[in-house]
C-alpha positions, 0 to 999 in steps of 0.5 A: 500500500502506498502512503498518503505522501505519494498520493499527495505528490501525484495529486500535486503533479496533476494539479500543477499541470492544469493550474496557472501557478503564477496566479494560483487559484484566482481563476474560477476553473482553477479554484474548482479543480483544486476544491474537487481534487481535495474533496475527492482526496478527503473522501478517500481518507487522504490526510490533507495537512497544511504543511504537506500541501504547502511543501509540495506546492513550493516544490512545484514552484508555486509562489509562496502566497499561492502555496499558502492559499492552496494549503489553507484550502486543502486543510479546510477541506481535510478538516471537513469544512464545507466549500462551494464549487461554483464551476464544477468540472467533474474532475476531482473524483476521476483524477483521484481514481486514476491516482489510486489505480496508478499507485495500486491503492484500493 
């Protein structure tokens, strides 16, 4: 079984590939993708700790303020906080399913 760290690394690789990291989550579709991804990870009981998400974002060249905002959002969702997705993309669940499949997790 793979660790949550490996799942987070893969999720951050994917999120970073589809989000304009220079603007963070300021674009509504980027925000929706991040929220959907973190919700799907939370549903799969992946730990969404602030420090882990922040460190992974910085590692992928997210500017500090955007890395902090992303980590804050992840932590909120990871703690069961409600978020509204204004522009649903139906992207999070299939993405997490793919990550779990690639890593051999149930």
